[in-house]
C-alpha positions as CSV (number, residue, x, y, z in Angstrom):
1,X,222.5,1.8,17.4
2,X,220.4,1.6,20.2
3,X,221.2,-0.7,23.4
4,X,218.7,-2.4,25.0
5,X,218.9,-2.8,28.5
6,X,216.0,-4.6,30.7
7,X,215.7,-2.7,33.6
8,X,213.3,-3.2,37.1
9,X,212.7,-1.1,39.5
10,X,210.2,-0.1,42.1
11,X,208.8,3.7,43.4
12,X,205.7,2.5,45.2
13,X,203.5,1.1,42.9
14,X,205.1,2.2,39.9
15,X,207.4,0.5,38.1
16,X,210.2,1.1,35.0
17,X,211.3,0.1,32.5
18,X,214.3,1.6,30.7
19,X,215.8,1.5,27.1
20,X,219.2,3.4,27.0
21,X,219.6,5.8,23.6
22,X,222.8,6.8,21.9
23,X,223.6,10.8,23.3
24,X,222.7,11.9,19.5
25,X,219.1,10.1,20.0
26,X,218.4,10.8,16.4
27,X,216.2,8.9,14.3
28,X,218.2,7.8,11.1
29,X,217.8,6.3,7.3
30,X,214.5,4.8,6.8
31,X,212.8,4.9,10.3
32,X,214.3,9.1,10.0
33,X,212.6,9.2,6.6
34,X,208.9,7.2,8.2
35,X,208.6,9.6,11.4
36,X,209.2,13.0,8.7
37,X,206.2,11.7,6.8
38,X,204.2,10.8,10.2
39,X,205.3,13.3,12.4
40,X,205.0,16.9,10.4
41,X,201.8,17.7,11.1
42,X,202.8,17.7,15.2
43,X,205.3,19.8,14.3
44,X,203.0,22.4,12.7
45,X,200.6,22.0,15.6
46,X,202.3,21.3,18.8
47,X,205.5,23.5,17.6
48,X,207.3,21.1,19.2
49,X,209.2,21.4,15.3
50,X,211.1,18.2,14.9
51,X,214.5,19.0,14.5
52,X,216.3,16.1,12.5
53,X,220.0,17.8,12.5
54,X,223.1,15.9,11.9
55,X,224.7,14.1,14.9
56,X,227.5,16.8,15.3
57,X,224.4,19.5,15.4
58,X,222.5,17.5,17.7
59,X,222.3,19.0,21.7
60,X,224.7,17.8,23.6
61,X,222.6,15.7,26.3
62,X,221.5,11.4,26.7
63,X,218.6,10.5,25.8
64,X,216.6,7.6,27.9
65,X,213.1,6.2,26.7
66,X,211.6,5.0,29.5
67,X,208.0,3.3,30.6
68,X,206.2,4.7,33.4
69,X,203.3,2.5,34.4
70,X,200.3,4.1,35.6
71,X,198.3,3.3,38.3
72,X,195.9,1.3,36.2
73,X,198.6,-0.6,34.5
74,X,198.8,1.5,31.7
75,X,202.8,1.7,30.1
76,X,203.3,5.2,29.2
77,X,206.9,6.4,27.3
78,X,208.8,9.5,28.4
79,X,212.0,10.3,26.6
80,X,214.3,11.8,29.2
81,X,216.8,13.9,28.4
82,X,219.7,14.6,31.0
83,X,223.3,16.5,30.5
84,X,225.3,14.7,28.6
85,X,228.3,15.4,31.3
86,X,226.5,14.6,34.7
87,X,227.5,12.5,37.2
88,X,226.1,9.8,37.9
89,X,224.6,10.9,41.2
90,X,224.3,13.9,40.1
91,X,220.7,15.6,40.5
92,X,218.5,18.0,38.2
93,X,215.3,19.9,38.5
94,X,213.0,18.6,35.8
95,X,211.2,20.3,33.1
96,X,208.0,18.0,31.8
97,X,206.0,18.6,28.7
98,X,202.8,16.4,27.5
99,X,200.9,16.1,24.4
100,X,199.3,13.6,22.1
101,X,201.8,14.4,19.2
102,X,204.6,12.0,19.7
103,X,207.7,13.7,18.3
104,X,210.9,10.9,18.4
105,X,212.7,10.9,21.5
106,X,216.1,12.5,20.7
107,X,214.1,15.8,18.8
108,X,214.4,18.8,21.0
109,X,212.1,21.2,18.9
110,X,212.4,24.6,19.5
111,X,216.0,26.1,19.9
112,X,215.6,27.0,24.1
113,X,214.4,23.4,24.9
114,X,218.2,22.4,23.9
115,X,219.2,25.6,26.3
116,X,217.2,24.0,29.4
117,X,219.5,20.6,29.1
118,X,222.7,22.6,28.5
119,X,222.0,25.0,31.5
120,X,221.3,21.8,33.7
121,X,218.1,20.9,33.5
122,X,216.5,17.2,32.7
123,X,213.7,17.8,30.1
124,X,211.2,15.0,30.0
125,X,208.5,14.5,27.1
126,X,205.5,12.3,27.8
127,X,203.7,10.6,25.2
128,X,200.3,10.3,26.1
129,X,198.1,6.9,26.0
130,X,197.3,5.8,22.7
131,X,200.4,7.5,20.9
132,X,203.7,7.4,20.2
133,X,204.6,4.2,21.7
134,X,202.9,4.3,24.5
135,X,200.3,1.9,25.7
136,X,196.3,1.8,26.1
137,X,193.4,3.8,24.1
138,X,193.8,7.0,22.4
139,X,191.7,9.7,24.1
140,X,188.3,10.7,21.8
141,X,189.2,14.6,23.1
142,X,192.7,16.6,23.9
143,X,192.7,17.1,27.9
144,X,190.7,14.5,29.4
145,X,190.3,13.7,33.0
146,X,192.9,10.7,32.2
147,X,195.4,12.8,30.2
148,X,195.7,15.5,33.6
149,X,195.8,12.4,35.8
150,X,198.5,10.8,34.0
151,X,200.2,13.9,33.1
152,X,200.2,14.8,37.2
153,X,201.5,11.2,38.1
154,X,204.6,11.7,35.6
155,X,205.3,14.7,37.7
156,X,205.4,12.7,41.0
157,X,207.4,9.9,39.1
158,X,209.8,12.5,38.1
159,X,210.1,13.8,41.3
160,X,211.0,10.9,43.0
161,X,214.0,9.4,40.2
162,X,217.2,9.4,41.4
163,X,218.7,12.1,39.3
164,X,216.0,14.8,40.2
165,X,216.2,17.2,43.1
166,X,212.2,16.7,43.3
167,X,211.6,20.0,42.3
168,X,209.5,19.6,38.7
169,X,208.4,22.5,36.4
170,X,206.3,21.8,33.1
171,X,206.2,23.9,29.6
172,X,204.6,23.6,26.3
173,X,203.7,25.2,23.0
174,X,199.5,24.6,22.7
175,X,198.3,21.6,23.6
176,X,201.4,20.6,26.1
177,X,201.0,24.7,27.4
178,X,197.1,23.8,27.7
179,X,197.8,20.6,29.7
180,X,200.7,22.5,31.7
181,X,198.0,24.8,32.7
182,X,195.1,22.1,34.0
183,X,197.4,20.4,35.8
184,X,199.4,23.6,37.5
185,X,195.8,24.3,38.4
186,X,195.5,20.8,40.6
187,X,198.9,21.7,42.4
188,X,200.9,18.6,42.3
189,X,203.1,18.9,45.4
190,X,206.4,18.7,43.2
191,X,205.0,20.7,40.7
192,X,207.0,23.9,41.0
193,X,207.2,26.6,38.1
194,X,205.4,26.3,34.6
195,X,206.2,28.0,31.5
196,X,203.8,28.1,28.4
197,X,204.0,29.3,24.8
198,X,200.9,30.1,22.9
199,X,198.6,28.7,25.3
200,X,195.1,29.1,27.6
201,X,193.1,27.2,30.0
202,X,190.0,28.3,28.7
203,X,189.4,25.3,26.8
204,X,185.6,26.3,25.8
205,X,185.8,29.9,24.6
206,X,189.3,30.3,23.5
207,X,190.5,27.2,21.9
208,X,189.5,26.1,18.4
209,X,186.4,24.3,18.9
210,X,184.1,27.3,20.3
211,X,186.0,30.4,20.1
212,X,183.8,32.8,21.9
213,X,181.2,29.8,22.1
214,X,180.4,29.4,18.2
215,X,181.8,26.3,16.4
216,X,184.6,26.3,14.6
217,X,186.4,24.0,11.9
218,X,190.0,24.0,10.5
219,X,192.6,22.1,9.4
220,X,193.4,21.0,12.7
221,X,190.3,19.4,13.1
222,X,191.0,17.4,10.2
223,X,194.6,16.3,11.7
224,X,193.3,15.6,15.1
225,X,190.4,13.2,13.4
226,X,193.4,11.4,10.9
227,X,196.6,11.5,12.1
228,X,196.8,11.4,15.9
229,X,196.1,8.0,15.7
230,X,198.8,7.0,13.1
231,X,201.0,4.1,14.4
232,X,204.7,5.6,15.1
233,X,207.5,4.6,12.5
234,X,208.8,1.6,14.6
235,X,205.8,-0.6,14.8
236,X,203.5,-2.5,13.0
237,X,201.0,-0.6,11.6
238,X,198.5,-3.3,11.0
239,X,198.8,-4.7,14.8
240,X,195.1,-5.6,15.7
241,X,195.4,-4.5,19.2
242,X,197.1,-0.6,18.3
243,X,194.4,-0.3,15.8
244,X,191.8,-1.2,18.2
245,X,193.2,1.4,20.6
246,X,193.6,4.2,18.0
247,X,192.3,3.5,14.5
248,X,189.2,2.4,16.2
249,X,188.6,5.0,18.3
250,X,186.1,7.9,18.0
251,X,186.9,11.2,15.9
252,X,187.3,14.1,18.2
253,X,185.4,16.2,16.3
254,X,182.3,14.0,17.4
255,X,183.0,14.5,20.3
256,X,183.2,18.0,20.3
257,X,180.0,18.8,18.2
258,X,178.2,16.7,21.2
259,X,179.5,19.7,23.7
260,X,178.4,23.1,22.1
261,X,177.7,25.0,25.6
262,X,180.3,25.7,27.9
263,X,180.2,23.3,31.4
264,X,182.3,21.4,33.5
265,X,183.3,19.2,30.3
266,X,185.8,22.4,29.2
267,X,187.3,22.2,32.8
268,X,185.5,25.4,34.0
269,X,186.9,24.9,37.4
270,X,190.4,25.2,36.4
271,X,190.1,28.6,34.8
272,X,191.8,31.4,36.6
273,X,189.2,34.1,36.1
274,X,187.0,31.6,37.8
275,X,189.2,29.9,40.4
276,X,191.6,32.3,41.0
277,X,193.3,29.6,43.0
278,X,193.9,27.6,39.5
279,X,196.6,29.9,39.4
280,X,199.0,29.4,42.4
281,X,201.6,28.0,41.1
282,X,204.2,30.4,39.4
283,X,203.6,30.8,35.8
284,X,205.6,32.3,33.3
285,X,203.5,33.0,29.4
286,X,204.6,33.4,26.6
287,X,201.9,34.9,24.0
288,X,201.4,36.5,20.3
289,X,199.3,39.2,18.8
290,X,199.1,36.8,15.9
291,X,198.1,34.0,18.2
292,X,194.6,33.4,19.2
293,X,195.5,32.3,22.6
294,X,196.6,35.8,23.9
295,X,193.8,37.0,26.2
296,X,195.2,33.7,28.3
297,X,198.2,36.2,29.6
298,X,196.2,39.0,30.7
299,X,193.7,36.9,32.0
300,X,196.4,35.4,34.1
301,X,198.0,38.7,35.1
302,X,194.9,39.9,36.5
303,X,193.3,36.7,38.0
304,X,196.4,34.6,39.3
305,X,197.0,34.2,42.8
306,X,200.7,33.0,42.6
307,X,203.7,35.0,40.8
308,X,203.0,35.6,36.8
309,X,205.1,36.7,34.3
310,X,204.2,37.5,30.9
311,X,205.5,38.2,27.3
312,X,203.7,38.8,24.3
313,X,205.5,39.2,21.1
314,X,204.6,40.1,17.5
315,X,204.9,36.6,16.1
316,X,202.0,34.0,15.2
317,X,201.4,30.2,16.7
318,X,205.0,29.7,15.6
319,X,206.2,31.8,18.4
320,X,208.9,33.2,16.5
321,X,207.5,34.5,13.0
322,X,206.6,37.0,11.8
323,X,209.9,38.6,13.3
324,X,211.9,40.2,15.2
325,X,212.6,37.2,17.8
326,X,213.7,37.3,21.0
327,X,215.5,35.3,23.3
328,X,213.2,33.5,25.0
329,X,215.6,30.7,26.1
330,X,217.3,33.1,28.1
331,X,214.1,34.9,29.4
332,X,212.5,31.6,30.3
333,X,215.6,30.3,32.1
334,X,215.7,33.3,34.6
335,X,212.1,31.7,35.3
336,X,212.9,28.2,36.0
337,X,216.3,29.0,37.7
338,X,214.4,31.2,40.3
339,X,212.0,28.8,41.2
340,X,213.5,25.3,40.3
341,X,217.5,26.4,41.6
342,X,216.5,28.7,43.9
343,X,219.1,31.4,42.3
344,X,218.6,35.0,43.9
345,X,218.5,36.7,39.9
346,X,216.0,39.1,41.0
347,X,213.0,38.0,38.7
348,X,210.2,39.1,40.6
349,X,211.6,42.2,41.1
350,X,212.0,42.8,36.9
351,X,209.5,44.1,34.7
352,X,206.2,41.8,34.9
353,X,205.2,42.6,31.6
354,X,207.0,42.4,28.1
355,X,204.9,43.7,25.3
356,X,205.6,44.2,21.4
357,X,204.0,47.5,20.5
358,X,202.7,47.1,16.8
359,X,202.6,50.4,14.0
360,X,200.9,49.9,11.2
361,X,201.9,47.3,8.4
362,X,200.7,46.6,4.4
363,X,198.5,43.3,5.5
364,X,200.2,40.8,3.4
365,X,199.7,37.5,5.3
366,X,203.8,36.1,4.5
367,X,205.5,39.4,5.9
368,X,208.4,38.7,7.6
369,X,208.7,41.7,10.1
370,X,206.5,43.6,12.4
371,X,207.2,47.2,12.7
372,X,207.0,48.4,16.3
373,X,208.8,48.4,19.2
374,X,209.3,46.9,23.1
375,X,207.7,47.9,26.5
376,X,208.1,47.0,29.7
377,X,205.3,47.5,32.5
378,X,206.7,47.2,36.3
379,X,203.6,45.7,37.5
380,X,199.8,44.8,35.7
381,X,197.5,45.5,38.3
382,X,198.7,49.3,37.6
383,X,199.3,50.2,34.3
384,X,199.4,53.3,33.0
385,X,196.2,52.1,30.2
386,X,193.1,54.8,30.8
387,X,189.8,53.5,28.8
388,X,189.2,56.0,25.9
389,X,185.6,56.1,24.8
390,X,184.4,56.8,21.2
391,X,181.2,56.8,20.2
392,X,179.4,55.3,17.0
393,X,177.2,57.8,15.3
394,X,174.4,58.9,12.7
395,X,177.2,59.2,10.3
396,X,179.2,56.6,10.5
397,X,181.7,58.1,12.6
398,X,183.9,56.9,15.4
399,X,184.2,60.1,17.4
400,X,184.2,61.2,21.2
401,X,181.2,63.0,20.9
402,X,178.1,60.9,19.9
403,X,175.7,63.1,18.4
404,X,171.8,62.2,17.8
405,X,170.4,59.0,18.5
406,X,169.7,56.6,15.7
407,X,169.5,53.3,14.4
408,X,171.7,51.9,11.5
409,X,170.1,47.9,9.9
410,X,172.5,45.5,8.9
411,X,171.0,42.5,6.8
412,X,173.0,39.9,7.6
413,X,175.3,38.6,4.1
414,X,176.7,34.9,5.4
415,X,179.8,34.8,3.7
416,X,180.7,38.3,5.4
417,X,184.1,37.8,6.6
418,X,186.3,35.8,4.6
419,X,189.7,38.4,4.9
420,X,189.4,38.1,8.7
421,X,191.2,34.4,8.1
422,X,190.7,31.3,10.4
423,X,190.5,32.8,13.7
424,X,192.2,35.9,14.6
425,X,195.4,33.9,13.9
426,X,198.3,35.0,11.4
427,X,198.6,38.4,9.6
428,X,195.2,39.0,7.9
429,X,194.7,40.4,4.2
430,X,193.0,44.0,3.7
431,X,189.7,44.1,5.2
432,X,188.1,46.5,3.1
433,X,186.0,43.6,1.2
434,X,184.9,42.4,4.2
435,X,184.1,45.6,5.8
436,X,181.9,46.3,2.3
437,X,178.9,44.0,4.0
438,X,179.4,45.2,7.3
439,X,178.5,48.6,9.5
440,X,181.6,50.3,9.2
441,X,182.4,53.2,11.3
442,X,185.7,55.3,11.1
443,X,187.4,58.2,12.9
444,X,188.7,61.0,11.6
445,X,192.6,61.2,10.5
446,X,194.6,61.1,13.8
447,X,196.5,64.3,14.5
448,X,198.9,62.6,17.0
449,X,200.0,59.2,17.8
450,X,197.4,57.4,19.8
451,X,198.6,53.9,21.4
452,X,196.5,50.8,22.8
453,X,197.6,48.2,25.1
454,X,194.9,45.6,26.5
455,X,191.5,44.1,25.2
456,X,189.2,47.2,23.4
457,X,185.7,46.8,24.6
458,X,182.5,47.4,21.7
459,X,179.5,47.8,23.9
460,X,176.4,47.4,21.3
461,X,172.6,48.3,21.7
462,X,171.3,46.6,19.1
463,X,168.3,44.0,18.2
464,X,167.7,41.7,15.3
465,X,164.5,40.1,14.2
466,X,165.3,36.2,14.9
467,X,165.5,34.2,18.2
468,X,169.4,33.4,17.4
469,X,172.5,35.7,15.9
470,X,176.3,36.2,16.9
471,X,177.8,39.9,16.7
472,X,181.3,40.3,15.1
473,X,183.2,43.4,15.8
474,X,186.9,44.1,14.0
475,X,189.1,47.4,14.9
476,X,191.1,48.1,11.9
477,X,193.6,50.8,11.0
478,X,193.1,52.6,7.7
479,X,196.3,54.0,5.9
480,X,195.7,57.7,4.3
481,X,196.0,55.2,1.0
482,X,193.0,53.4,1.9
483,X,194.7,50.2,3.0
484,X,192.8,48.9,5.8
485,X,195.1,46.4,8.2
486,X,192.8,44.4,10.8
487,X,194.0,45.0,14.6
488,X,192.0,43.0,16.6
489,X,188.4,41.7,16.5
490,X,186.3,39.7,19.0
491,X,182.7,38.0,19.0
492,X,179.4,37.2,20.7
493,X,177.4,34.5,20.7
494,X,173.9,35.9,21.0
495,X,172.4,33.1,23.2
496,X,175.3,33.4,25.9
497,X,175.3,37.1,26.1
498,X,174.0,36.2,30.0
499,X,175.8,32.6,30.6
500,X,177.5,30.4,28.7
501,X,176.6,27.5,30.6
502,X,173.0,28.6,30.2
503,X,172.2,29.9,27.2
504,X,168.9,31.8,26.2
505,X,166.9,32.5,22.9
506,X,166.8,36.4,21.8
507,X,163.4,37.6,21.8
508,X,162.9,39.3,17.9
509,X,163.0,43.0,17.7
510,X,164.0,43.4,22.0
511,X,167.0,45.4,21.9
512,X,169.8,44.4,24.0
513,X,173.0,45.6,25.5
514,X,175.8,43.2,24.3
515,X,179.4,43.6,25.2
516,X,181.7,42.3,22.6
517,X,185.6,42.2,24.3
518,X,187.9,42.1,21.2
519,X,191.0,40.1,21.6
520,X,194.0,42.0,23.6
521,X,196.0,43.7,21.2
522,X,199.0,46.4,21.1
523,X,199.1,48.9,18.1
524,X,200.5,52.2,17.8
525,X,198.0,54.5,15.8
526,X,200.0,57.1,13.5
527,X,199.0,60.7,12.7
528,X,197.3,60.5,9.1
529,X,195.5,57.1,9.8
530,X,192.4,56.2,10.9
531,X,190.7,53.7,13.2
532,X,187.7,51.7,11.8
533,X,185.0,49.4,13.8
534,X,183.0,46.9,11.8
535,X,180.1,45.3,13.1
536,X,178.5,42.2,11.4
537,X,176.5,39.1,11.8
538,X,179.0,36.8,10.2
539,X,182.5,36.1,10.1
540,X,183.1,32.9,7.7
541,X,184.5,30.8,7.3
542,X,186.2,31.3,10.9
543,X,182.8,31.1,12.6
544,X,179.5,28.7,11.7
545,X,177.0,30.9,10.4
546,X,173.9,30.9,12.9
547,X,170.7,29.4,10.7
548,X,168.5,32.3,10.2
549,X,168.3,34.8,7.5
550,X,168.1,37.9,9.9
551,X,168.3,41.8,10.3
552,X,170.2,43.5,12.6
553,X,169.4,47.3,14.2
554,X,172.4,48.9,15.6
555,X,171.6,51.6,18.1
556,X,174.2,54.9,17.5
557,X,174.6,58.3,18.6
558,X,173.3,59.2,22.2
559,X,173.1,56.5,24.4
560,X,174.0,54.0,21.8
561,X,176.8,52.2,20.6
562,X,180.4,53.1,21.8
563,X,183.8,51.7,21.7
564,X,186.5,51.5,24.7
565,X,190.0,51.7,24.0
566,X,192.8,50.9,26.3
567,X,195.1,54.2,25.3
568,X,198.7,54.1,26.9
569,X,201.4,56.9,26.7
570,X,204.2,56.6,24.5
571,X,207.3,55.7,26.2
572,X,210.8,57.9,26.0
573,X,213.1,56.1,23.1
574,X,215.7,54.8,25.7
575,X,213.0,52.4,27.3
576,X,212.1,51.3,24.4
577,X,215.8,50.5,23.3
578,X,216.3,49.1,27.1
579,X,213.0,47.0,26.7
580,X,214.1,45.6,23.5
581,X,217.7,44.5,24.9
582,X,216.1,42.6,27.9
583,X,214.0,40.5,25.6
584,X,217.2,39.7,23.2
585,X,215.4,41.4,20.5
586,X,215.1,44.9,18.6
587,X,213.1,47.5,17.7
588,X,211.9,47.9,13.7
589,X,210.8,51.3,12.2
590,X,208.0,51.0,9.5
591,X,210.4,51.4,6.8
592,X,212.8,49.0,7.9
593,X,209.9,46.1,8.7
594,X,208.6,46.8,4.8
595,X,212.0,46.6,3.2
596,X,212.2,43.0,4.7
597,X,209.2,42.0,3.1
598,X,208.2,38.3,2.9
599,X,209.6,36.0,4.8
600,X,207.7,32.3,4.3
601,X,207.0,33.6,0.6
602,X,203.5,30.9,0.4
603,X,202.9,30.0,4.1
604,X,202.0,31.3,7.4
605,X,202.4,29.3,10.7
606,X,201.7,26.1,9.3
607,X,200.1,27.3,5.3
608,X,198.3,27.9,3.6
609,X,200.2,26.4,0.7
610,X,197.1,26.5,-1.4
611,X,194.1,28.7,-0.8
612,X,190.9,29.7,-3.3
613,X,187.9,31.4,-2.8
614,X,185.2,31.0,-4.9
615,X,181.7,33.0,-5.2
616,X,178.9,32.1,-7.7
617,X,177.0,34.9,-7.9
618,X,173.9,33.2,-9.1
619,X,173.4,31.0,-6.5
620,X,174.4,33.5,-3.6
621,X,177.5,30.8,-2.4
622,X,181.0,31.5,-1.4
623,X,183.5,28.4,-1.1
624,X,186.7,29.0,0.7
625,X,189.4,25.8,0.2
626,X,192.6,25.7,1.5
627,X,195.1,22.9,1.2
628,X,198.5,22.4,3.8
629,X,201.5,20.4,3.9
630,X,204.0,20.4,6.6
631,X,206.7,17.7,5.5
632,X,207.3,15.5,2.3
633,X,204.7,16.7,-0.3
634,X,204.0,13.2,-1.3
635,X,204.0,12.2,2.1
636,X,201.3,14.2,3.6
637,X,198.2,16.4,3.0
638,X,195.2,18.2,4.4
639,X,192.4,20.1,2.8
640,X,189.7,21.9,4.1
641,X,186.5,23.4,2.5
642,X,184.1,25.6,3.3
643,X,180.2,26.7,2.1
644,X,177.9,28.7,2.8
645,X,174.8,30.2,0.9
646,X,173.7,33.9,1.6
647,X,169.9,33.5,1.7
648,X,170.1,30.2,3.3
649,X,172.7,30.2,5.9
650,X,171.5,27.1,7.7
651,X,173.1,25.2,4.7
652,X,176.8,25.4,5.6
653,X,178.8,22.7,5.1
654,X,182.5,21.4,5.7
655,X,184.8,18.9,4.5
656,X,188.3,18.1,5.5
657,X,190.3,15.5,4.2
658,X,194.0,14.1,5.0
659,X,196.2,11.4,4.0
660,X,199.9,10.5,5.2
661,X,201.9,7.9,4.0
662,X,205.0,5.7,4.9
663,X,206.2,2.6,4.5
664,X,206.6,-0.8,6.2
665,X,208.7,-3.7,5.5
666,X,208.6,-2.6,1.7
667,X,204.6,-2.2,1.9
668,X,203.1,1.1,1.0
669,X,200.9,2.1,4.1
670,X,198.6,5.3,3.5
671,X,196.3,6.5,6.2
672,X,192.8,8.6,5.2
673,X,190.3,10.4,6.8
674,X,187.3,12.1,6.0
675,X,185.9,14.7,8.1
676,X,182.0,16.4,6.9
677,X,180.2,18.9,8.1
678,X,176.7,19.8,7.0
679,X,173.3,21.9,8.8
680,X,170.4,22.8,8.3
681,X,168.0,24.8,10.8
682,X,167.6,22.4,13.4
683,X,170.8,20.1,13.3
684,X,174.4,19.3,12.2
685,X,174.7,16.4,10.1
686,X,178.0,14.7,10.9
687,X,180.1,12.1,8.9
688,X,183.7,10.8,9.5
689,X,185.3,8.1,7.2
690,X,188.9,6.7,8.4
691,X,190.7,4.3,6.0
692,X,194.2,2.3,6.6
693,X,195.7,1.1,3.0
694,X,198.4,-1.4,2.1
695,X,199.7,-1.6,-1.3
696,X,196.7,1.0,-2.5
697,X,194.1,-1.4,-0.9
698,X,191.9,-0.7,2.4
699,X,192.1,-3.2,5.0
700,X,190.5,-1.5,7.5
701,X,187.9,1.3,7.6
702,X,185.7,2.8,9.7
703,X,182.8,5.2,9.6
704,X,180.9,7.5,12.3
705,X,177.1,9.0,11.2
706,X,175.0,11.0,13.6
707,X,172.8,13.8,13.4
708,X,173.6,16.4,16.7
709,X,171.1,18.9,17.3
710,X,172.0,22.5,17.2
711,X,172.4,24.0,20.5
712,X,172.3,27.9,20.3
713,X,174.8,27.5,17.3
């Protein structure tokens, strides 16, 4: 049982209310079951995966649920985990994580978060306004100005607590990692270091809303619209004030649909490539080759004024799957110890970059292991990487010699790209089907190993017969048997070829030099394998189709399109072994990885547990459906459906549905949400319906309908 203690204290103009929780701090009984249902989606997206272990398995920490009173009087809950055997007057550095997912107090999530407490840190988790048991209105977007203000205020509050040394770090995965970087760019005085997992500070062109400047929708769209507002397990789901502050608030997808081009709304001033001072706070970034945010680590290395350390593994958004895993707790603690405790552990003299160099694998989305080897790079400002240029040729070769100048044409098939997944995330299936409706260029079988590390760049010379189009480029590995594995890819909104802030229409028939920067990657091409580039104007359903049917021409051969690969020489076997040992990981041969088979069976980092592609050859339409469950199959579900017509790409559509169920004082409670988006040549037609049910009857409903003009989308 929790002991309620009324405490009143002052710290400047901030006040504190405190509730002390028993050391295990874990929810139990019916409240545990309810929070499993309500908060399951948070585990999937935040990767603060809630650990509902038994008390004997719980971290050795004492947990305090406290209320911080913000300057405007709104009280936010912060869960503070302290080393359980701490002396009452002992002080610790504090590590803060912030997001809107409202995981229960006492759940550490990733295993290494508990390691932080054991290593002598206080770990604090702040619930944003309108989430968990924090007061205030739920924001209509992630990373709002209010969110960043509150997080910075929490940093200052933590630095002044009697159990704090005054030295604060911020950390987090995904949302909380974004927030850490954005708050770090503001440089609060007490913030001394940052560690992020799968995060970026480029909230326009790298987040899930407009990757590469092109509209994107997926299951997260539905979850953010329909699940973030859910009432926490220990509060009345029918409370009128809570419903006004959460249920009645505008869905996030509508907010973002109104912001289709880059600008200050997207915190441009906090991006490291545009403002190097945004990287003054020492930052360690953990990324993954199967995660869409991996470019941020490279950008931080190249643009930050403060110290940066980068680790990029073979994982997806989960940071530990597919394997091999690494000892991220120990690796990140070295960073914390140096900057927050002042330990002279030589962390800045160690290699600045640790990356997993992937070897070819069969493209099975549920595979459990990725073959390859770890590699250390002393300093990224002088890596042994040199660009190697390949030309796209008249004979559809990818070759070092350009050959005669020529042109190739392609009629856009709007459903092209299903095999590439939902946005350069997770392991993708075989790419041959999608490449059949693209322009494809392939090298001769390699006679020796070729290793790449960094961001390939496709320089295209291209035109279209309409005033707006997008370009998509994929780099793949073709095995001797024809199996085609996606290595990386990139996209370009043609209207943003000069500026993402001030897009401009294309002039039909005009040849443009276009640069498509592919996502950062690692790969070791094997002898006998081929390199393949595919170029198209659609990548469905990852990117919303441009509106007009079009024919694209691509200049090839002499003076035409090229691909620049970041080639790095092989390393010695003993160097690879040392790099793996330094990461607490291992290197895997192709044979070892293939023998491991599948791990998550039917799921990737958050699904899909259901997946279907339906093609109607008469109507020439393609529909993709996916379904996800994160906790109890009876307690929650998210499904998404995308449709597009090849002959009329303007008429694309998306519908996402979700439900979450729980119990409250003997009543069945259910939240339902539906987000729909349809388009024509001129506009998007948006609809969101939100419902709250008690015992099967709707007791509250809100609906939003809006026509939003297309803005070079």
